[in-house]
N, C-alpha and C positions, 0 to 999 in steps of 0.2 A: 603334836603326830609323828607317830613312826620313821624314822630314816627314812625306809628303803619306799614307805606313800612318797613324802613329802617328793623322793626322787621319782616315782610313777610321774605325779604330776604336773613335776616339770620336766617332761617330757612329752607327755601329753600334751600342755601348753605350748610347749615347740614345733611340736606335729604342728599340731590347729595353724600357728602361725605362720609353715612352710608353708603350710596346701592354700592356705588362703595367700599370701603374693604371688605362690602361681599360679594363684588362678585370675590377679589383678597381671601378670606378664601373659598370659595367656588373651586375659579380653585386649588387654596391647596390642597384639598382636592380628586380634578379627578386630580390631578398632585401634586403628593407630591414631597421636593426636591429629585434632585436627586442623588444616590446613585455610588458607584461604581457598574463598570462593574459586577463588581464577584456576589457583594452581592447582587444583585439585580435580580440575574443564580440562585442562593441559593435556593430565597426565591422562585420563579417566577414556576422555572422547578419542577412542583410536577408536571405530568406527562408523565406516561411510553406507550412506550421507552423515549427517552431522546437527547434533537439538540448537542450532543458537541464538543465546536473548534476545532481545529487540531482531527479533530476523523478520519483523515489517518495515527497519525501513532499507531505503534502497540503496543499492550499491554506489552509485549517486551524492549518497547524503552521509560517507561513510571516510568520503577523502579527508586521509590527513595531514596535514600543513609541512610537519616532520617530514614525513615521508617523500611527502613532493617535492621537498628543497633539495633533500638530497639523491635522489633518483635525479630532477634537471643537470645536480652538478655532478652526478658518475656522470650519462651521457656525455656530458658537456668533455667534458677533459679530454677529451679523443673528437682531438680537428673533425674528420671524417664525417660520423658519427654524428657533429655537434652544425655541418650545414648538412646534414641529410635530413633536421628536423628542423633545418629554417628551408628547405624547399622541398614541404610535405612529402617525403618520399621515405621518411620512417615515422613508424610511430612501434612508441610502446606504453604496456600495462604492467602494471601489478597491482595484486592483492593478498595480502597478510594476513594470513589463517593460524599461529601461529598461540596465539591468544580467544577465544570463541565471543573469550565479553570486552572485545576489546578489536573486531576488524578491521585493520586499513588499510584503503584505495589511494593507489595513485597513478597520474596514463600523462604523458606527453601526447602532442597530437593524436587524444583519447577519445575525439566524435570525427577523425577527418574517415574514411569510407574509401579503402582502396581495393583493385584487383588483389586476391589473395587465389586466385585457384584450386585446391580442391578443402582448403583447410572451410568452404562454407559446406561441405558434402555433413559435420556435424546438424545441418541444417534439413539436410534429407534426412538426418537417422534421429531428429524431434517428431519434423512431420509424422514421417514413419510411424513410429512406436505409439504420437497418438491418432494413426487411422489405427492400430492394430486394439489399441485402447479402450474406442470407437466400434468397435465392430466392422469399418469400412476399409479394412487390408486386412484379410484372415494368416495367422501370422506358424506358414507355416514349415518347412524346415530350410529349404530354396531360400525364403524372401531372409531368416534368422543366419543364413553363413554368411548368403547377398547381403548382408547390415557387421557385419562382424569381417568380411576381408572391403568392404567399404571402409570402414575405418583405419585396420591396421594392418591392412596393406593397401592402403588409397586406390583399390581396384576401380578402375574405370568404369567397365562395363557393369561392375556391382553393380555400382550407383546408378546409372543409366536404365538398368535393371529396372531399379525403386525407385528410380525416379518416374519412368513411365507406371508404375504399379501405381503409384496416389496425382504423380499430375501437378501439376506447373500454378496451379487454383490453389488446392492443399495447403500447400508448400509456402506462400503466400499468407494465404490464410489465421495457420500458427505463426506464421512469426510475425503476420502487423498483429494477432489480438493483445483484448487493452487487457489481458493474461501473461500476456512472456515482453506484446513491444520490445524483442530485438530486432526488429528492423520498425526504424521512428524517425519521417523527413524533420518533424522538430528540432530531431538530436542528430543528424546531417545524413541518415541513414540506417546503416550496420550490414549484419546478418542480411543476405541475400544468396539465390539461388535460380533462377529463370535460362540453364540451358542445358545440355545432356553433357559429359564430359565423354568425349572422344567418339563424337557421332553429330551429324547435321540434323535438320529436324525444326520444325516450329522452334521458337524461343521467349521468353517471358523476362527479359531486362529491366532493371529497376530504373524506377521514376526521376532519379534523385541525378543519375549519374548515367543513365544507360549501362549499368557494367552487367554480364552475365553469371557473375562469382565474384562476390564482394564481401568484406567486415571494413568491422572499425573494432579496434584493440578492446573500450568500454562494455560492447555488446558486447565482442567474444569471450569478455570478463565476467559483461553479464551471463552471457549464459552455461558458466564454471560454473556463479555462484549461485546460484540459483538448481543444479543438477548437485552439490556438496550438497548443499539444505535435505535435497528428494522431491521441490518442486518443482522440477519436470515430467507434466502428466498428473505423475501420482509421487512418493514412493518405491513402492515395489517397477515402478517402471525407472524413474531413475535411478536404480536399482542397477538394472539391466542395462542403460548404457553405460554404466559406470564400468561395470561388467568388458563393454563390447571392447569399452575408451582403455584397458590398463593393459598392459603390456604392448604394445607397442614390436607392430615387425622392421620397421620402417626407422634405422639407429645416426643418422643423422642430424644434424640444426642442436636442440636444446638438447634433446636424446646422447649426444652424441658423447658432450660435458658432462653431462647429471648418470652417465657410466663411470666415470672414470670418480669423481667424485662423493657423488651419492647411488654408491650399485644396488645399498638396501634397497631405498626409498620406493614409492609404487608408484609410477607415472600413469596416469590416462593423460593420451595427447593424440589431436587432428597437428596435420601441418598442409604444405605445400610450398611448390613450385613453376614456371611456367614464365619465362626467356627471363627476365630481369628481376620478375616477384616473384618474394622469397614471403610466407610465411611461417608461422610455426605458432601452437597455444598449446599448455602443457599444465596439471593443475599434480603437486610436484606433495608427495604425501611418507611427508619420514619417518621413520623411527623417532628419529627427537621432534620434538612439538618445535623449537627454529625452524625448523626446515620444512614447515608446510604450509605451499601455499599455490599461485596462479600467478604466469607470469604468458601473456603474449603479445608478439611482435611481427610486425607488418613494415619489409623494404621492399623496395623499388632501385633494387640496385643493382649487378653484378655480380658481387661479391658480396652478397645479402648471404646466402648459403653462412660463408664463417662470421660472419657480422651477430649472423643468430649464435651458430657456436661462441663466440666470445663473448655475452650480453649478462651469461647464469655467470656467472662468478663474481661479473660488478653490482652484480643484485643482488642479489646475497654476504656481500659484502653492504650495501643501500639495509634487508630488514636488519641485517645486525648492527647495524650504524646509530637504523636512527630508533 
């Protein structure tokens, strides 16, 4: 073969190899090396509501012994908290959402129902959304505005207007339905709204403790857990409720601390305070999957607001170490 032809063939061969290598690199960029299924889920599932494997397992069936032990140890390090827990004046619940294939739940005094002030307004939100979906309540601009400020600003007048629109019977029916069981006498009750906020009138107090505005940490955790999966009313309505609950206007309790340590995290939240009763609940959705969790606290103590602020860091420590 003449020398110039040999050189030409060699150059064409090298170019073909280069093209093939480049194509393989492009394919690798489009289809990166496969990761373990859990790792893929961690980084790909960034939108809410979530798709969770084994979603038929109820939250109570996801109690994790390691997380439970760590939570109890961390809470008991502070004598004041330990005493409040022992006297059933403090309850804490946490759901670890960092790995959707291994949801973990832990709680202390989980089924102990307490007066929860404005936190149970989430029950009004759920009942009103259900009423809208079923054509029992017209979704006017006034209704949408009241639903938003009822949650973000904890506006009592707006909440009372929503209660008047749907009625106590509707709220009770939704909370006690077999679909949700967010108030279940077999598990100590749970979420309940049986009195208007900031006004008089008739009442519909809960049958177990005669409370007007009540919650237990397990049932509030269940509310958020169902919501984050799009299982409250419909997926579209769950998304609507998430939108209403995001970016709280009040920056105290959990949010006060989270503003400092996780300023970029998305927060979905409802809290409450009245006299010595302080409560807070939050879905934290960070960019880092390690900071994705539900946290709920109910406290009957004059210093309850500060205790709730101080809970966030120890809880995140528990989640990271267990």
